[in-house]
C-alpha positions in Angstrom: -65.8 66.2 176.3 -64.2 67.3 173.2 -65.2 70.3 171.4 -64.1 71.8 167.8 -65.1 75.6 167.3 -65.2 76.5 163.6 -65.0 80.4 163.3 -63.5 82.7 160.6 -63.3 85.6 163.2 -60.5 85.3 165.9 -62.3 87.4 168.6 -65.3 85.1 168.3 -63.0 82.0 168.5 -61.6 83.4 171.7 -65.1 84.1 173.2 -66.7 80.6 172.4 -63.4 78.8 173.9 -63.8 80.8 176.9 -67.6 80.0 177.2 -66.7 76.5 176.6 -64.0 76.3 179.3 -66.3 78.0 181.9 -68.5 75.0 181.3 -65.9 72.6 181.9 -65.0 71.4 178.4 -61.4 70.4 178.9 -60.6 69.6 175.3 -61.1 72.5 172.7 -59.8 72.5 168.9 -60.2 75.3 166.7 -60.3 76.0 162.9 -60.8 78.7 160.6 -62.1 77.1 157.7 -64.7 74.4 156.8 -61.9 72.4 154.9 -59.7 72.1 157.8 -62.7 71.5 160.1 -63.6 68.6 157.5 -60.3 67.0 158.0 -60.3 67.2 161.7 -63.8 65.7 162.1 -62.6 62.9 160.0 -59.6 62.4 162.1 -60.7 63.1 165.6 -64.1 62.2 167.5 -65.9 65.4 169.0 -68.8 65.5 171.1 -69.8 69.2 170.0 -69.0 71.2 167.2 -70.0 74.8 167.4 -70.1 76.9 164.2 -69.8 80.5 164.0 -71.4 81.5 160.7 -70.9 83.0 158.0 -67.6 81.3 156.9 -65.3 81.9 154.1 -65.3 78.7 152.2 -68.6 77.0 153.0 -72.2 78.0 154.7 -72.2 76.8 158.2 -75.3 75.2 157.4 -73.8 72.7 154.9 -71.2 71.8 157.4 -73.2 71.4 160.4 -75.2 69.0 158.3 -72.4 66.9 157.2 -71.2 66.6 160.7 -74.7 65.4 162.3 -75.1 63.2 159.3 -72.0 61.1 160.4 -72.3 60.2 163.6 -73.2 61.4 167.0 -71.6 64.7 167.3 -73.8 67.6 168.1 -73.7 71.0 166.9 -74.4 74.2 167.7 -74.8 76.8 164.8 -74.5 80.4 165.7 -76.0 82.7 163.1 -76.7 86.6 163.0 -80.0 87.4 164.7 -82.0 88.3 161.3 -81.2 84.8 159.9 -82.0 82.9 163.1 -85.7 81.8 162.3 -84.8 80.6 158.8 -81.9 78.8 159.9 -83.3 77.3 162.6 -86.5 76.0 160.7 -84.0 74.7 157.8 -82.0 73.1 160.6 -84.1 71.7 163.1 -85.1 68.4 161.3 -81.4 67.5 161.3 -81.0 68.1 165.1 -78.9 71.1 164.8 -79.0 73.5 167.7 -79.0 77.4 166.6 -78.2 80.4 168.6 -78.5 84.1 167.5 -75.8 86.6 167.8 -74.8 88.3 170.0 -74.6 85.0 172.3 -75.7 85.3 175.7 -73.9 83.0 178.0 -77.0 81.5 179.8 -78.4 80.7 176.0 -75.1 79.3 175.1 -74.9 77.2 178.2 -78.5 76.1 177.8 -77.6 74.9 174.1 -74.5 73.1 175.5 -76.4 71.3 178.4 -79.1 70.3 175.6 -76.3 69.0 173.2 -74.3 67.1 175.9 -77.7 65.3 177.0 -78.4 64.6 173.4 -75.1 63.2 172.8 -75.1 61.0 176.0 -78.5 59.6 174.8 -77.2 59.1 171.2 -74.4 57.3 172.4 -76.2 55.0 174.4 -79.0 54.4 171.7 -75.8 53.6 169.3 -74.1 51.3 171.8 -77.7 49.5 172.1 -77.9 49.2 168.5 -74.6 47.5 168.1 -75.4 45.1 170.7 -78.6 44.2 168.8 -76.9 44.1 165.6 -74.4 41.3 167.2 -77.3 39.3 168.6 -78.9 39.0 165.0 -75.3 38.1 163.6 -75.0 35.6 166.2 -78.7 33.8 165.6 -78.0 34.0 161.9 -74.7 32.1 162.4 -76.3 29.7 164.9 -79.3 29.0 162.3 -76.8 28.4 159.7 -75.1 26.0 161.4 -78.3 24.3 162.4 -79.3 23.9 159.0 -75.8 22.3 158.1 -76.3 19.9 161.0 -80.0 19.0 159.8 -78.6 18.5 156.2 -75.2 16.6 157.0 -76.4 14.6 160.2 -80.2 14.3 159.5 -80.9 16.0 162.8 -84.2 17.8 163.4 -84.3 21.2 164.3 -84.6 20.9 167.8 -81.8 18.2 167.8 -79.5 20.6 165.9 -80.3 23.4 168.5 -79.8 21.2 171.3 -76.8 19.9 170.0 -75.1 23.6 169.8 -76.5 24.4 173.4 -74.7 21.3 174.8 -71.5 21.7 173.1 -71.6 25.1 174.2 -72.1 24.3 177.8 -69.5 21.3 177.8 -66.8 23.2 176.5 -67.5 26.6 178.3 -68.2 28.4 174.9 -70.5 30.8 173.3 -73.2 29.1 170.8 -71.8 31.8 168.0 -68.3 30.1 168.8 -69.6 26.5 168.4 -71.7 27.2 165.4 -68.7 29.0 163.7 -67.0 25.7 164.2 -69.5 23.7 162.9 -69.5 26.3 159.6 -65.8 25.6 159.2 -66.4 21.9 159.7 -69.3 21.3 157.2 -68.7 24.6 154.8 -65.3 23.5 153.5 
């Protein structure tokens, strides 16, 4: 698991790093400004980002929203206790976990456990989404190839379908690869 700590206060950074290490987070990167943290998030993947607000160059809320909008990274936003209710209400629809200062270890552990679980689930869903998009693209390519066979060789839809499947079996290839070859042949 990779974590990014964004905190302007060195003491808080050290405390958060210790808590992350105690929960078996092996790779921890720290930053003291949102501008630097934005670059880090673009360059590296983090499973969780812990933001200790307030920050000198941007609100923690804005940065947290930026992070969750661009991937599966989970965010734990730590705010002053008097702002917890308002910030939680503003951030909960974005999936941002909020904690009040001073941070209790068991609360942080629970938030981190939740963040890990949600991150794992989102990665599985993203993987499944990628597979489904690939299947849809495969179907589109095969359908285009069938249309070309129908128009150029006067085949029926069933004959075109069987022809692609038979070639795929005979050549020990995928239907998409056969369809792509048909597209190269008849679209040029």
